N, C-alpha and C positions, 0 to 999 in steps of 0.2 A: 504494500500500500504506500502511496506517495502523499506526503503532506506538503502543500505549497503555500508559502506565505508571500503575499503581495505587499511589498514594503517600499516606502519612501518617506523621508522626513518632511518633504514639501507636499502641500495640498495642491489640487488642481492639475495633477499630471496624468490623470486617467487611471488612478489606482483602483477605485471602486468599479469603474466601467470595465477594467481588465478582469477583476475578480468575478463579477457577475456574468460576463460573457464567457470566460474560461469555464466556469462551472456549468453553464448552460450547454456549451458545445460538447463538453465531456459527457454530459448526461443524455442529450438529445441526438447527437450524431455519432457517439462512440458507445452508447448503451452502458455507460459506466455508472456506478452508484456513487453519488457525490454528496458530501456534507460540506455546505458552505457556512463558515463561521464569520459572523460580523463582530470584529474585535475593536471597532471604532465607536466611541461613545456617541458620535453624531448619528449613528444608526442608518446611514444612507443605503447600505446593502439591504437591511431589513425593510426599509421603506420602498426600495426598488421592487422587491418581491411581495410587497404588501403584507409583511409578517409583523404582527404586533409583539411587543416585548412582554406579553402575558400568555400563559400564566407564569412564565419564567424567562430569564435572559442569561447572557454570559456572565453578568455580574454575580448572579446567584451561585454559579459554579465557582467563581473566584472566591466568593465570600464563604463558601462551604455550606450554604443553606439548602443546596440540593447536592445529592451524593451520586447521582447517575445522570450521565449526559442525555439519556433518552427522555428524561423528564422535561427538557427544554428544547428538544428538537421539534420542528414543525415542517410539514410538507409544503411544497410549492405546487403550482398547477402542472409542473413539468415532471414527468415520470422519472424517478431515480434521483431527483434533486431535492434535498432537504436543507433547512436553514436553522442555525442557532442565532437568534436575534440579539441586538444590543440596543441600549438607549443611554440617556444621560446618567443613569445610576452607575455606569461603568466609570465615569469621570471621578467619582469619589475614591476609587482605588488609587488614584495618583496622588492623593493628599496624605501626608504622613499621619498615622494614627487613625485613619478612617476605617481601616479594616477591623471588623469585630473580632473578639477573642475566638480562637478556634476550639470549639468544644470537642473536636475529634482528635486533638493532639497536634503539636507542631506550631511553629510561629505563623501568624496569618500571612505575612508577606511571602515567606517561603512557600506556603501552600499555594498562594496565588501564582507565584512564578512557575511552579511545576504543574499548575492546573491543566494546561493544554497538553503537556506530555502525558499526564495520567489519562486524559481523555483519549489521546491517540492510542495509547496502549490498550485501553478498554475497547476501542473500536476494532483494533487488530484482533484482540481476543474473541470478540463477538463475530468477526468476519462480517461487519455491518456495511462497510463502504470500501470502494476501491481508491477513492481520492478524498482528501480533506483539503479544502481551499480556504485560506484565512485572509480576510481583508483587514489589514492592520491600520491603526490610526497614523496621522502624519506627525508622529512624535515618538521618541524612543522611551516608551512608557512601560509600565508593568505588563500591559497587554501585549505590546510588541515583543518584549523580551521573552515572555511566556510562549508566544507564537513561534519566534525564531528558534528557541530551544527545542520545540517539538517538531521542527520541520526537517524534511529531507532536502527540499529545494526552496531557494529564495528567488523571486522574480522582482526586479527593480524597474517599474515603469519610469521613463524619463522623457520629459518634453525637452527637445534640444534647445538649450539656452545657457548663458553663462552662469546665472544663479543656480540653476539645476546641477550643472557640472561641479560648481564649487561645493555644493552640499553632498555630492556623491562620495567624495573621499572620506568625509566624516562618517557617513552612513556605513561604508564598507569597514571602516575601523571599528565601529561599534558592533557590527555583525561579527567581526573576527573575535571580539571580546566574548560574545555569547558562545562562540564555537568551542571555548574551553570546556563548557559543560556538555556540548554535543558536537564532537569532532566530525560526525558524519554529515552535518548540514553543509550544503554547497550552494554557492550562488549560481543558479542555472544561467542567469544572464540579465543584461540590461535590455529592456524592450523600449525602443524609441516610439513614442506616442505623439499624436496630434501633429504629425509631419505634413508638410505641403511643399510645393515646388518653389524653392527659393535657394539661392546660392549660399546664403548664410547657414540655412538649415543643413544643406549638404556638407558644408565645411565642418560644422559641429559634429556631424555623424562620422565624417572621415577622421576627425581628430579622435573621437571616442574609439573607433576601431583600431587606431594606431597606438593610443596611449592608455586605454582603460586597463586596469589590473585584473579585471574580471571579463568573462565573455560578453559579447554584444550579439544579440540575435540578428540573423540576416534579415528577418521580416521586420518591416516598419508598419505602424498603424497610422494610416492617413486620417487627417481630420476630414469630416464630411457632415453635411447637414443631417442626413438620416440618423447619425449617431445621437445628436441632440434630441431629435424627435423620438427616437426609441426610448431614451431615458424618460422623456415626458410621458410616454405611453406605458412606462413600467414593463418594457419588453426587451429582451436581448436583441441586439441589432441584427443578428442572424435570423431571428424570427420576424422582426419588424420589417426589415429591408434586406432580404437574403442576397440580392445581387449588388448591393452597394459596395463601394470601395472598402469601407471599414469592416463590413461583414466578411468580405473575401480575405482581408488582411488578417482578421482574427482567426479565421479557419486555417490560413496558411501558417500562422504562428503556432497554433496548437499542434499542427502536424509537425512543425519543426521541433517544438518542445518534446513531443512524444518520441520523435526519432532520437533525440539526445538521451532521453530516459532509457529507451530500449538499448541503445549503443552502450550506455554506461552499465546496464545490467548484464549485457553479454560480456563486457570486459571484466 
C-alpha cells in the first residue's frame, strides 16, 4: 500500500486540487481503493467532496477521542473513494497545551505525531485500501509532520515562480528532518502546476530540472478555465471536463507516478 502526502509550505499552488484529482483518478480509472485524508484545518478537501466534519474528523483521531479510523471515514459518490474530513478544530492542535490529556497513555503531542502512522498500519492490517492520499496544510505543523512520517511518497506541487522556489529548499530540509523517524519516505517528485506558455515559466522549469535536489516530474499541469469551474462544481476535473488540458495532464501525471512506483518496487 502507498501513502502519498501532498505537501507545500505555500498556499495557492494547487495542492488540494492535486490531492482530490489524484484520489479520484486512482479510484475511478484504476479501480483502486483510496482513502483521502484532509489534514488541512481549512477543510477544502472535505468541502470539495461535500463531506461534513460530523460525526467525527481528523482532529478527533489526533486528540484520541476516537480509537478507530473507521469511525471517521465517510464515503464519496465515487466508488472506492472515501474521505476523512477536517475542519477548524484541527487548528487547535498547533497551539501548545491545547491537546487534552491522553487517557490511553503517552504524551498527547507524541500521540498526535504518530496518529497517521498508526492509522496507516491499521489500514494495512485490515487490507482496507490500496492508497492513502493526504492533503497537508500549507505549514509545517503537527498534521504535516504526522502525515510525512506515515508516508511512502511525498509529492510537492509547485507553481513556477521565485517565491515558490525559495521556499522549496526549506521544505525539503524539513522533510529530511522527518525522515529520521521514517527513512523509507521518499520525495517522489516536484509537480509543476498552473503552467502556461511563457518564456519565464519555461526558464523556471528548466532551472528546476537542472538544479533541484529532488526529482521533477516530466508532466506539467497546465492552468485552464475548466479547472476553476470543476472546483466550483465540486467535481474532479477529469469528471467535469474529461478532454480539457488539465484533465489530460493529471491523467498523464498519475501514469507517470504509477510507473515510478512500479519501477521502484521491481528494483
